[in-house]
N, CA, C and O atoms as CSV, one atom per row, in Angstrom:
chain,resi,resn,atom,element,x,y,z
A,1,PRO,N,N,0.604,-1.270,0.047
A,1,PRO,CA,C,0.004,0.080,0.056
A,1,PRO,C,C,0.783,1.317,0.034
A,1,PRO,O,O,0.289,2.382,-0.336
A,2,GLU,N,N,2.203,1.172,0.493
A,2,GLU,CA,C,2.841,2.460,0.691
A,2,GLU,C,C,3.250,2.956,-0.785
A,2,GLU,O,O,3.125,4.136,-1.113
A,3,ALA,N,N,3.696,2.069,-1.559
A,3,ALA,CA,C,4.298,2.325,-2.874
A,3,ALA,C,C,2.946,2.386,-3.759
A,3,ALA,O,O,3.038,3.147,-4.723
A,4,ALA,N,N,1.878,1.814,-3.627
A,4,ALA,CA,C,0.770,1.960,-4.451
A,4,ALA,C,C,-0.228,3.234,-4.359
A,4,ALA,O,O,-0.810,3.781,-5.295
A,5,LEU,N,N,-0.262,3.506,-3.212
A,5,LEU,CA,C,-1.089,4.875,-3.243
A,5,LEU,C,C,-0.694,6.176,-3.998
A,5,LEU,O,O,-1.515,6.939,-4.507
A,6,PRO,N,N,0.722,6.352,-4.014
A,6,PRO,CA,C,1.277,7.415,-4.831
A,6,PRO,C,C,0.819,7.167,-6.332
A,6,PRO,O,O,0.198,8.005,-6.986
A,7,LEU,N,N,1.231,5.815,-6.837
A,7,LEU,CA,C,0.964,5.481,-8.111
A,7,LEU,C,C,-0.604,5.515,-8.465
A,7,LEU,O,O,-0.974,5.785,-9.608
A,8,TYR,N,N,-1.472,5.239,-7.464
A,8,TYR,CA,C,-3.024,5.357,-7.885
A,8,TYR,C,C,-3.286,6.758,-7.869
A,8,TYR,O,O,-4.155,7.089,-8.675
A,9,HIS,N,N,-2.760,7.737,-7.147
A,9,HIS,CA,C,-3.130,9.189,-7.194
A,9,HIS,C,C,-2.629,9.783,-8.543
A,9,HIS,O,O,-3.281,10.586,-9.211
A,10,SER,N,N,-1.396,9.299,-8.871
A,10,SER,CA,C,-0.647,9.669,-10.208
A,10,SER,C,C,-1.375,9.245,-11.362
A,10,SER,O,O,-1.330,9.960,-12.362
A,11,PHE,N,N,-2.112,8.070,-11.373
A,11,PHE,CA,C,-2.996,7.410,-12.363
A,11,PHE,C,C,-4.228,8.270,-12.601
A,11,PHE,O,O,-4.720,8.602,-13.680
A,12,CYS,N,N,-4.694,8.613,-11.133
A,12,CYS,CA,C,-6.180,9.224,-11.449
A,12,CYS,C,C,-5.829,10.753,-11.920
A,12,CYS,O,O,-6.663,11.270,-12.664
A,13,GLU,N,N,-4.704,11.512,-11.571
A,13,GLU,CA,C,-4.486,12.676,-12.001
A,13,GLU,C,C,-4.199,12.565,-13.485
A,13,GLU,O,O,-4.771,13.324,-14.267
A,14,ARG,N,N,-3.264,11.574,-13.940
A,14,ARG,CA,C,-3.062,11.443,-15.414
A,14,ARG,C,C,-4.350,11.273,-16.222
A,14,ARG,O,O,-4.578,11.894,-17.260
A,15,LEU,N,N,-5.197,10.355,-15.646
A,15,LEU,CA,C,-6.370,10.022,-16.411
A,15,LEU,C,C,-7.396,11.397,-16.543
A,15,LEU,O,O,-8.140,11.559,-17.510
A,16,SER,N,N,-7.318,12.163,-15.622
A,16,SER,CA,C,-8.296,13.382,-15.514
A,16,SER,C,C,-7.616,14.360,-16.485
A,16,SER,O,O,-8.328,14.975,-17.279
A,17,ALA,N,N,-6.233,14.551,-16.475
A,17,ALA,CA,C,-5.816,15.497,-17.444
A,17,ALA,C,C,-5.921,14.993,-18.790
A,17,ALA,O,O,-6.207,15.859,-19.616
A,18,ASP,N,N,-5.752,13.722,-19.268
A,18,ASP,CA,C,-5.807,13.132,-20.445
A,18,ASP,C,C,-7.325,13.325,-21.061
A,18,ASP,O,O,-7.578,13.634,-22.225
A,19,CYS,N,N,-8.204,13.089,-20.087
A,19,CYS,CA,C,-9.562,13.161,-20.371
A,19,CYS,C,C,-10.238,14.476,-20.543
A,19,CYS,O,O,-11.206,14.686,-21.273
A,20,GLY,N,N,-9.539,15.450,-19.689
A,20,GLY,CA,C,-9.956,16.763,-19.819
A,20,GLY,C,C,-11.220,17.001,-18.981
A,20,GLY,O,O,-11.994,17.944,-19.148
A,21,ALA,N,N,-11.336,16.026,-18.050
A,21,ALA,CA,C,-12.501,16.255,-17.186
A,21,ALA,C,C,-12.263,15.587,-15.887
A,21,ALA,O,O,-11.419,14.696,-15.801
A,22,PRO,N,N,-12.990,15.988,-14.838
A,22,PRO,CA,C,-12.491,15.407,-13.585
A,22,PRO,C,C,-12.955,13.976,-13.356
A,22,PRO,O,O,-14.042,13.544,-13.740
A,23,VAL,N,N,-11.897,13.178,-12.596
A,23,VAL,CA,C,-12.473,11.659,-12.549
A,23,VAL,C,C,-12.616,11.470,-11.218
A,23,VAL,O,O,-11.823,11.890,-10.376
A,24,ALA,N,N,-13.882,10.676,-10.935
A,24,ALA,CA,C,-14.334,10.511,-9.585
A,24,ALA,C,C,-13.373,9.356,-8.937
A,24,ALA,O,O,-13.217,8.282,-9.517
A,25,VAL,N,N,-12.865,9.598,-7.938
A,25,VAL,CA,C,-12.284,8.425,-7.050
A,25,VAL,C,C,-12.880,8.108,-5.502
A,25,VAL,O,O,-13.577,8.823,-4.782
A,26,GLY,N,N,-12.427,6.986,-5.312
A,26,GLY,CA,C,-12.841,6.517,-3.963
A,26,GLY,C,C,-11.544,6.344,-3.035
A,26,GLY,O,O,-10.394,6.689,-3.308
A,27,ARG,N,N,-11.912,5.859,-2.124
A,27,ARG,CA,C,-10.830,5.558,-1.057
A,27,ARG,C,C,-9.675,4.349,-1.539
A,27,ARG,O,O,-10.094,3.215,-1.768
A,28,PHE,N,N,-8.498,4.600,-1.650
A,28,PHE,CA,C,-7.589,3.594,-2.335
A,28,PHE,C,C,-7.674,2.415,-1.270
A,28,PHE,O,O,-7.491,2.551,-0.061
A,29,GLY,N,N,-7.982,1.242,-1.931
A,29,GLY,CA,C,-7.842,-0.033,-0.898
A,29,GLY,C,C,-9.238,-0.455,-0.384
A,29,GLY,O,O,-9.462,-1.577,0.070
A,30,ALA,N,N,-10.138,0.506,-0.487
A,30,ALA,CA,C,-11.569,0.352,0.253
A,30,ALA,C,C,-12.428,-0.655,-0.440
A,30,ALA,O,O,-12.357,-0.892,-1.646
A,31,ASP,N,N,-13.253,-1.238,0.408
A,31,ASP,CA,C,-14.128,-2.278,-0.164
A,31,ASP,C,C,-15.316,-1.605,-0.601
A,31,ASP,O,O,-16.119,-1.273,0.271
A,32,MET,N,N,-15.571,-1.342,-1.829
A,32,MET,CA,C,-16.774,-0.496,-2.336
A,32,MET,C,C,-17.780,-1.295,-3.207
A,32,MET,O,O,-17.520,-2.294,-3.876
A,33,ARG,N,N,-18.774,-0.778,-3.098
A,33,ARG,CA,C,-19.948,-1.284,-3.791
A,33,ARG,C,C,-20.290,-0.541,-5.042
A,33,ARG,O,O,-20.464,0.678,-5.025
A,34,VAL,N,N,-20.397,-1.321,-6.214
A,34,VAL,CA,C,-20.801,-0.458,-7.410
A,34,VAL,C,C,-22.078,-0.915,-8.148
A,34,VAL,O,O,-22.478,-2.067,-7.979
A,35,GLU,N,N,-22.671,-0.143,-8.879
A,35,GLU,CA,C,-23.698,-0.583,-9.494
A,35,GLU,C,C,-23.585,-0.413,-10.976
A,35,GLU,O,O,-23.158,0.657,-11.411
A,36,SER,N,N,-23.979,-1.509,-11.899
A,36,SER,CA,C,-23.656,-1.162,-13.336
A,36,SER,C,C,-24.989,-1.568,-13.970
A,36,SER,O,O,-25.732,-2.430,-13.502
A,37,ILE,N,N,-25.239,-0.799,-15.180
A,37,ILE,CA,C,-26.224,-1.168,-16.106
A,37,ILE,C,C,-25.693,-1.747,-17.335
A,37,ILE,O,O,-24.828,-1.161,-17.986
A,38,ASN,N,N,-26.131,-2.764,-17.642
A,38,ASN,CA,C,-25.512,-3.623,-18.836
A,38,ASN,C,C,-26.528,-2.958,-19.850
A,38,ASN,O,O,-27.740,-2.817,-19.689
A,39,ASP,N,N,-25.698,-2.556,-21.008
A,39,ASP,CA,C,-26.531,-2.087,-22.199
A,39,ASP,C,C,-25.714,-2.776,-23.306
A,39,ASP,O,O,-24.769,-2.172,-23.813
A,40,GLY,N,N,-26.037,-3.993,-23.691
A,40,GLY,CA,C,-25.585,-4.515,-24.809
A,40,GLY,C,C,-26.030,-6.116,-24.855
A,40,GLY,O,O,-26.437,-6.724,-23.865
A,41,PRO,N,N,-25.876,-6.705,-26.213
A,41,PRO,CA,C,-26.358,-7.962,-26.390
A,41,PRO,C,C,-25.964,-9.164,-25.398
A,41,PRO,O,O,-26.577,-10.230,-25.342
A,42,VAL,N,N,-24.980,-8.864,-24.718
A,42,VAL,CA,C,-24.491,-10.160,-23.959
A,42,VAL,C,C,-24.186,-9.518,-22.447
A,42,VAL,O,O,-23.765,-8.368,-22.321
A,43,THR,N,N,-24.427,-10.324,-21.417
A,43,THR,CA,C,-24.296,-10.046,-20.299
A,43,THR,C,C,-23.434,-11.183,-19.538
A,43,THR,O,O,-24.009,-12.270,-19.472
A,44,ILE,N,N,-22.199,-11.114,-18.975
A,44,ILE,CA,C,-21.708,-12.311,-18.430
A,44,ILE,C,C,-21.516,-12.135,-16.688
A,44,ILE,O,O,-20.892,-11.206,-16.176
A,45,LEU,N,N,-21.948,-12.835,-16.207
A,45,LEU,CA,C,-22.056,-13.009,-14.501
A,45,LEU,C,C,-21.072,-13.726,-13.989
A,45,LEU,O,O,-21.097,-14.929,-14.246
A,46,ILE,N,N,-20.110,-13.272,-13.258
A,46,ILE,CA,C,-19.303,-13.995,-12.508
A,46,ILE,C,C,-19.281,-14.033,-11.035
A,46,ILE,O,O,-18.960,-13.055,-10.361
A,47,ASP,N,N,-19.665,-15.295,-10.489
A,47,ASP,CA,C,-19.906,-15.090,-8.872
A,47,ASP,C,C,-18.682,-15.756,-8.483
A,47,ASP,O,O,-18.474,-16.946,-8.718
A,48,SER,N,N,-17.764,-14.883,-7.809
A,48,SER,CA,C,-16.438,-15.241,-7.149
A,48,SER,C,C,-16.825,-16.016,-5.927
A,48,SER,O,O,-15.912,-16.679,-5.436
A,49,ARG,N,N,-17.927,-16.066,-5.370
A,49,ARG,CA,C,-18.080,-16.820,-4.004
A,49,ARG,C,C,-18.293,-17.990,-4.284
A,49,ARG,O,O,-18.205,-18.742,-3.313
A,50,ALA,N,N,-18.632,-18.629,-5.577
A,50,ALA,CA,C,-19.035,-20.149,-6.121
A,50,ALA,C,C,-17.567,-20.622,-6.609
A,50,ALA,O,O,-17.234,-20.523,-7.789
A,51,ARG,N,N,-16.848,-21.064,-5.761
A,51,ARG,CA,C,-15.499,-21.748,-6.188
A,51,ARG,C,C,-15.697,-23.123,-6.173
A,51,ARG,O,O,-16.342,-23.718,-5.309
A,52,GLU,N,N,-15.107,-23.662,-7.191
A,52,GLU,CA,C,-15.281,-25.266,-7.744
A,52,GLU,C,C,-13.973,-25.688,-7.913
A,52,GLU,O,O,-13.740,-26.829,-8.313
């Protein structure tokens, strides 16, 4: 985490500069929930809890 945090911030800053728009960021290393709306002909669902 010590080395990764500055890389994360650098990446976010570079992405924002390249896009020309602000980039929303979360807390590095946090367990975050995201919501996704699928807009395409195929949806693939991977359940990481179902280990076989």
